[in-house]
DOLUM-126625 format. One line per field, with one value per residue (C-alpha): residue number from 0; residue in three letters; y, x, z. Coordinates in pm, whole numbers, plus 50000, padded with zeros to 5 digits. Layout:
BEGIN
k <- NUM / ...
r <- Ala / ...
y <- Y / ...
x <- X / ...
z <- Z / ...
END
This chain:
BEGIN
k <- 0 / 1 / 2 / 3 / 4 / 5 / 6 / 7 / 8 / 9 / 10 / 11 / 12 / 13 / 14 / 15 / 16 / 17 / 18 / 19 / 20 / 21 / 22 / 23 / 24 / 25 / 26 / 27 / 28 / 29 / 30 / 31 / 32 / 33 / 34 / 35 / 36 / 37 / 38 / 39 / 40 / 41 / 42 / 43 / 44 / 45 / 46 / 47 / 48 / 49 / 50 / 51 / 52 / 53 / 54 / 55 / 56 / 57 / 58 / 59 / 60 / 61 / 62 / 63 / 64 / 65 / 66 / 67 / 68 / 69 / 70 / 71 / 72 / 73 / 74 / 75 / 76 / 77 / 78 / 79 / 80 / 81 / 82 / 83 / 84 / 85 / 86 / 87 / 88 / 89 / 90
r <- Met / Thr / Thr / Val / Thr / Val / Lys / Leu / Pro / Asp / Leu / Leu / Ser / Leu / Ala / Leu / Ala / Arg / Glu / Ala / Lys / Ala / Arg / Gly / Ala / Pro / Lys / Ser / Glu / Val / Ile / Arg / Ala / Ser / Leu / Gln / Gln / Gln / Leu / Ala / Asp / Gln / Gly / Gly / Asp / Asp / Arg / Ser / Pro / Ser / Cys / Leu / Asp / Leu / Val / Ala / Asp / Leu / Val / Gly / Ile / Phe / Asp / Gly / Pro / Lys / Asp / Ala / Ser / Ser / Asn / Pro / Lys / His / Leu / Asn / Glu / Ala / Leu / Glu / Ile / Ser / Ser / Thr / Ile / Ala / Ala / Thr / Ala / Ala / Arg
y <- 50634 / 50909 / 50969 / 51032 / 51129 / 51023 / 51065 / 50749 / 50710 / 50541 / 50212 / 50189 / 50265 / 49983 / 49743 / 49841 / 49782 / 49438 / 49340 / 49456 / 49257 / 48947 / 48970 / 49057 / 49354 / 49732 / 49928 / 50101 / 49764 / 49667 / 50002 / 49972 / 49618 / 49710 / 50019 / 49832 / 49555 / 49805 / 49992 / 49669 / 49551 / 49877 / 49861 / 50166 / 49991 / 49708 / 49727 / 49548 / 49773 / 49888 / 49854 / 50223 / 50166 / 49894 / 50099 / 50448 / 50496 / 50443 / 50692 / 50984 / 50860 / 50766 / 51010 / 50971 / 51117 / 51262 / 51053 / 50721 / 50544 / 50674 / 50703 / 50376 / 50485 / 50436 / 50090 / 49986 / 50112 / 49916 / 49601 / 49634 / 49673 / 49377 / 49161 / 49258 / 49171 / 48836 / 48748 / 48836 / 48630 / 48329 / 48313
x <- 49633 / 49435 / 49069 / 48833 / 48469 / 48223 / 47852 / 47666 / 47315 / 47088 / 47067 / 47444 / 47486 / 47245 / 47427 / 47757 / 47616 / 47484 / 47817 / 48013 / 47785 / 47814 / 48194 / 48206 / 48421 / 48400 / 48250 / 48584 / 48752 / 48489 / 48530 / 48911 / 48900 / 48640 / 48828 / 49159 / 48999 / 48831 / 49157 / 49347 / 49082 / 49117 / 49496 / 49514 / 49733 / 49918 / 50231 / 50299 / 50321 / 50671 / 50816 / 50741 / 50377 / 50347 / 50492 / 50386 / 50175 / 50488 / 50712 / 50808 / 50651 / 50975 / 51218 / 51584 / 51882 / 51820 / 52098 / 51994 / 51972 / 52299 / 52544 / 52730 / 52769 / 52395 / 52400 / 52691 / 52505 / 52195 / 52400 / 52566 / 52229 / 52091 / 52390 / 52347 / 51977 / 52047 / 52319 / 52090 / 51806 / 52032 / 52121
z <- 50041 / 49871 / 49953 / 49663 / 49696 / 49424 / 49381 / 49284 / 49151 / 49406 / 49213 / 49178 / 49547 / 49635 / 49402 / 49564 / 49912 / 49809 / 49652 / 49956 / 50184 / 49963 / 49968 / 50337 / 50244 / 50282 / 49994 / 49937 / 49877 / 49620 / 49446 / 49438 / 49301 / 49040 / 48928 / 48911 / 48704 / 48471 / 48412 / 48354 / 48106 / 47913 / 47917 / 48141 / 48398 / 48227 / 48441 / 48766 / 49070 / 49160 / 49508 / 49555 / 49452 / 49715 / 50002 / 49891 / 50204 / 50418 / 50239 / 50459 / 50783 / 50957 / 51113 / 51041 / 50865 / 50520 / 50367 / 50526 / 50190 / 50048 / 50337 / 50414 / 50777 / 50835 / 50675 / 50897 / 51207 / 51105 / 51047 / 51388 / 51557 / 51362 / 51463 / 51828 / 51820 / 51648 / 51900 / 52190 / 52047 / 51996 / 52367
END
């Protein structure tokens, strides 16, 4: 997730704090929801999020082979491990 810093006029900052308290949510959540709604209302984001959009914060955080998504060998290894785990759990 990207961090953005914005300067707010005092009255807007107070309104934000009140809204966050009323929702029982962090200010950042209120800002994200408000911005997303504003952009959707203006047609700036009329598409549904892709799978990549939904997991973007996870991309690149795991170590592994560079060809993990394209080499069948890695899929077969994962399936064998999954089968072993399932068999062990079934006992």
